[in-house]
C-alpha positions in Angstrom: -26.7 -66.0 8.8 -29.8 -64.5 8.8 -30.5 -62.0 5.5 -30.5 -58.2 6.9 -33.1 -56.0 6.9 -33.4 -54.5 3.2 -34.2 -51.2 4.6 -31.2 -51.4 7.3 -29.6 -52.4 3.4 -31.1 -49.4 1.5 -30.2 -47.1 4.7 -26.1 -48.0 4.3 -26.0 -47.4 0.4 -27.8 -43.6 0.9 -25.3 -42.9 4.2 -22.1 -44.2 1.6 -23.6 -42.4 -1.1 -24.5 -39.2 0.3 -21.2 -39.5 2.9 -22.7 -37.9 5.9 -25.9 -38.6 8.3 -27.7 -35.3 7.7 -27.5 -35.7 3.9 -28.1 -39.5 3.9 -31.3 -38.3 6.6 -32.6 -35.5 4.6 -32.7 -37.9 1.1 -34.7 -40.5 2.5 -36.7 -38.5 5.0 -35.6 -40.1 8.6 -34.2 -38.4 11.4 -30.1 -38.6 11.4 -30.7 -39.8 14.7 -32.3 -43.4 12.8 -29.6 -43.6 10.0 -27.5 -44.6 12.8 -29.5 -46.8 14.4 -29.8 -48.0 11.2 -26.4 -48.5 10.1 -25.2 -49.9 13.8 -27.7 -52.8 13.3 -26.4 -53.5 10.1 -22.8 -52.9 11.1 -24.1 -55.9 14.4 -26.0 -58.2 12.1 -22.9 -58.2 10.0 -19.8 -58.7 12.9 -18.1 -55.7 10.7 -17.5 -52.2 10.4 -18.4 -50.5 7.7 -18.1 -47.0 7.9 -16.0 -45.3 10.0 -18.1 -42.1 11.6 -15.8 -38.7 11.2 -15.7 -34.5 11.6 -15.6 -35.1 8.6 -19.1 -37.6 7.7 -18.5 -40.7 6.7 -15.6 -43.0 5.6 -15.8 -46.3 4.4 -13.5 -48.7 6.0 -12.2 -52.2 3.2 -15.7 -53.8 4.3 -17.8 -51.1 3.7 -16.8 -50.8 -0.5 -16.6 -54.3 -1.0 -20.1 -54.7 0.7 -21.0 -51.7 -1.3 -20.3 -52.9 -4.5 -22.7 -56.3 -3.5 -25.4 -53.9 -2.4 -25.7 -52.2 -5.3 -25.4 -54.7 -7.5 -28.3 -56.7 -5.3 -30.8 -53.1 -5.4 -30.5 -52.9 -8.5 -31.3 -56.5 -9.6 -34.3 -55.5 -7.1 -35.2 -52.6 -9.2 -35.2 -54.4 -12.6 -37.0 -57.3 -10.8 -39.4 -54.3 -9.7 -40.1 -53.5 -13.1 -40.1 -56.4 -15.3 -43.2 -56.8 -12.6 -44.5 -53.5 -12.8 -44.1 -54.0 -16.9 -46.1 -57.4 -16.6 -49.0 -55.6 -14.8 -49.2 -52.7 -17.5 -48.8 -55.3 -20.6 -49.7 -58.6 -19.4 -48.5 -61.7 -21.7 -48.9 -65.3 -22.2 -52.0 -67.5 -22.0 -55.7 -66.7 -19.7 -57.9 -70.4 -19.4 -61.6 -68.7 -19.9 -65.0 -71.2 -19.1 -68.5 -70.1 -19.6 -71.4 -70.8 -21.0 -72.1 -71.1 -24.3 -74.9 -68.5 -24.5 -72.4 -66.1 -22.3 -68.8 -67.6 -24.9 -71.5 -66.8 -27.7 -73.3 -63.4 -27.0 -70.2 -61.7 -25.1 -66.7 -62.9 -25.2 -67.3 -63.7 -28.9 -67.6 -60.1 -29.8 -65.9 -58.4 -27.3 -62.8 -60.4 -27.9 -60.9 -58.1 -30.6 -61.4 -55.3 -28.7 -59.3 -57.3 -25.7 -57.1 -58.8 -27.7 -56.6 -54.7 -29.3 -55.8 -53.7 -26.3 -53.5 -56.4 -25.3 -51.6 -57.9 -27.7 -49.0 -60.3 -26.1 -52.5 -62.3 -24.5 -53.6 -65.1 -26.1 -57.0 -66.9 -25.4 -58.2 -70.0 -24.7 -62.5 -69.9 -24.1 -63.8 -73.7 -23.0 -67.5 -73.6 -22.9 -70.3 -75.8 -21.3 -74.0 -75.9 -21.7 -76.0 -72.7 -19.0 -77.6 -75.9 -17.6 -75.1 -77.6 -16.3 -73.3 -76.5 -13.3 -69.7 -77.8 -13.4 -67.5 -76.9 -11.0 -63.8 -75.0 -12.0 -60.9 -76.9 -12.2 -57.1 -75.7 -12.2 -56.1 -75.4 -15.2 -58.8 -72.5 -15.3 -57.5 -68.9 -14.9 -61.6 -67.2 -14.4 -64.1 -69.4 -14.3 -67.5 -67.6 -14.9 -71.1 -69.3 -13.7 -74.8 -68.3 -13.5 -74.8 -69.4 -10.0 -72.4 -67.9 -7.3 -71.3 -70.5 -5.5 -72.2 -71.3 -1.9 -68.5 -72.9 -0.9 -65.9 -72.6 -3.6 -62.0 -72.0 -2.4 -62.4 -69.7 -5.2 -62.4 -66.2 -5.5 -65.9 -64.3 -6.6 -66.4 -61.4 -8.7 -70.4 -60.4 -9.2 -71.3 -59.2 -12.6 -74.4 -57.8 -13.2 -77.0 -60.2 -13.6 -79.8 -60.2 -16.8 -82.8 -59.0 -16.0 -86.3 -61.5 -18.0 -90.0 -62.0 -18.2 -92.6 -64.4 -19.7 -93.3 -63.4 -23.5 -95.3 -65.8 -26.7 -96.1 -64.9 -29.9 -100.3 -63.7 -30.7 -100.3 -66.7 -32.5 -99.8 -69.2 -29.7 -102.4 -67.1 -27.5 -104.4 -66.6 -30.1 -105.0 -70.9 -30.5 -104.4 -71.0 -26.5 -105.6 -68.1 -24.6 -103.7 -65.6 -22.2 -102.8 -66.6 -18.5 -103.8 -64.5 -16.4 -102.3 -66.1 -12.9 -99.2 -68.0 -12.7 -101.2 -71.3 -11.5 -102.5 -70.8 -15.6 -98.9 -71.3 -17.2 -99.9 -75.3 -15.7 -102.6 -75.7 -18.5 -100.3 -74.3 -21.1 -97.2 -75.7 -23.4 -93.9 -73.6 -22.3 -90.3 -73.6 -23.0 -87.7 -73.1 -21.1 -85.9 -75.5 -18.4 -85.3 -75.4 -14.4 -88.2 -74.4 -12.0 -89.6 -70.6 -12.7 -89.3 -68.7 -9.2 -92.1 -65.8 -10.0 -92.6 -63.2 -8.1 -95.0 -60.0 -8.1 -93.8 -58.0 -5.0 -92.4 -60.3 -2.1 -95.2 -62.6 -3.2 -93.4 -65.7 -4.6 -95.0 -68.3 -6.5 -93.2 -71.6 -8.8 -95.5 -73.5 -10.9 -95.8 -76.7 -11.2 -95.1 -76.6 -15.8 -94.7 -79.4 -18.2 -92.1 -78.2 -20.4 -92.9 -78.7 -23.9 -89.3 -77.8 -24.9 -86.5 -78.1 -23.3 -83.6 -75.6 -23.8 -81.9 -73.5 -22.1 -80.6 -71.5 -24.5 -82.6 -67.9 -25.1 -81.8 -68.1 -28.9 -83.3 -71.2 -29.1 -86.1 -70.5 -27.2 -86.3 -67.2 -28.6 -87.0 -69.5 -32.3 -89.7 -71.7 -30.6 -92.1 -68.5 -28.9 -91.7 -66.7 -32.0 -92.8 -70.2 -34.0 -95.6 -70.4 -31.3 -94.2 -73.5 -29.7 -95.7 -72.1 -26.2 -94.2 -69.9 -23.7 -91.1 -68.8 -23.3 -89.6 -67.1 -20.2 -86.7 -64.8 -22.6 -83.5 -62.8 -21.5 -84.9 -59.1 -22.1 -82.2 -57.9 -24.2 -83.4 -61.1 -25.9 -86.7 -60.4 -26.5 -86.9 -56.2 -26.6 -84.7 -55.4 -30.0 -87.3 -53.3 -32.7 -87.1 -57.1 -35.3 -89.0 -59.1 -32.8 -90.7 -56.6 -30.4 -94.0 -56.9 -32.4 -94.1 -60.6 -32.4 -94.1 -61.2 -29.0 -97.2 -60.8 -26.4 -95.9 -60.2 -22.8 -97.3 -62.7 -20.8 -97.7 -61.7 -16.5 -96.4 -58.8 -17.1 -96.9 -58.0 -12.8 -94.9 -61.7 -12.5 -90.8 -61.4 -12.8 -88.6 -64.6 -12.8 -85.9 -64.9 -11.0 -83.0 -63.0 -12.7 -79.4 -64.5 -14.3 -76.8 -63.9 -12.3 -73.5 -63.9 -13.5 -70.7 -64.2 -10.8 -66.6 -65.0 -12.1 -64.5 -67.6 -9.7 -60.5 -67.4 -10.1 -57.9 -68.6 -7.9 -56.3 -65.7 -5.6 -54.7 -65.9 -1.6 -53.6 -62.4 -1.8 -53.8 -60.2 -4.9 -55.0 -61.2 -8.4 -53.0 -61.7 -11.0 -52.1 -59.0 -13.8 -53.8 -61.0 -16.7 -56.8 -61.8 -14.4 -56.9 -58.7 -13.2 -57.3 -56.6 -16.3 -59.1 -59.6 -18.2 -62.5 -59.1 -15.1 -61.8 -54.9 -15.2 -62.1 -54.9 -19.0 -65.2 -57.3 -19.2 -66.5 -55.3 -16.2 -66.7 -51.7 -18.6 -69.0 -53.4 -21.1 -71.2 -56.0 -19.0 -74.4 -54.5 -17.6 -74.0 -51.8 -19.3 -74.7 -49.4 -22.3 -71.4 -51.0 -24.1 -72.7 -54.6 -23.4 -73.0 -56.5 -26.8 -75.9 -58.3 -26.7 -77.9 -54.7 -26.5 -76.3 -53.9 -30.1 -76.4 -49.7 -29.0 -79.4 -49.5 -26.9 -79.2 -48.2 -23.1 -79.1 -50.6 -20.6 -81.2 -49.5 -17.9 -84.1 -52.1 -16.7 -82.3 -54.6 -19.5 -80.1 -56.2 -16.4 -79.9 -56.2 -11.5 -77.1 -55.0 -9.8 -74.5 -57.2 -8.7 -76.4 -58.9 -5.3 -72.5 -61.6 -4.2 -70.3 -59.4 -2.4 -66.8 -58.4 -4.6 -64.0 -60.4 -3.3 -61.9 -59.7 -5.7 -58.8 -58.6 -3.5 -56.7 -55.6 -2.8 
């Protein structure tokens, strides 16, 4: 026999407890005719008479009395299950595994871990960091995978975060010794610090100079140190180059030409709804990343340091 409709079961319990169709209908917010049809449908499905309808109300048959006890027990179990899930949603527990670039683990996750675990004390966090320059693919055992480039095709859902604005910088000593480039093509004759392809844009104009790197690194802290030491011209996130302690030790290079920002997105598996622990982790970091509360800014206003999320979120309902 197929499982009966749970709405019909709930209607039967309400009717049995109320003793009258009109009272049950009022409690359920339904027309009496709907309650009556629901009872008839359940009786037909079970093949037994559960209630006898009379002028004084509803009278349970022996089968109805016995079935009512099972229904109450089943509904109580369902309520307990719902309460457990609701509690887990509000107070998630267990391990959540996060993979992210080393720079993000150091500059974002580590400073915020205390706040996160303080708010959700029943959670544990495992952080697996990888080189920012390595375009690693997510593994099945990772709950949330932060990438600096959104995948073109992925089985995982994607949630975007604000990107990091960048600019070109060098030390005054380097400029004095090697000169100040006046256009992007001049960079081909300079020592550069960084990695990958440098796409520079000025309005709708985009150029990609053919560079020779003196220092190859994707770590902004390493690139900052190399630039301060006069080793060349570096692309640096603005949050790295503008703090008071280094601001006067760097010279902006080609300020009208903007490098591509560093994009950031989180990947996660979710067929329809996010698991509670993944949702609260993503929502928590959204409170900080790219805002005035971002730990990389050291209490500076966020305006100008970040870009808007450019990937439509697909985080599910």
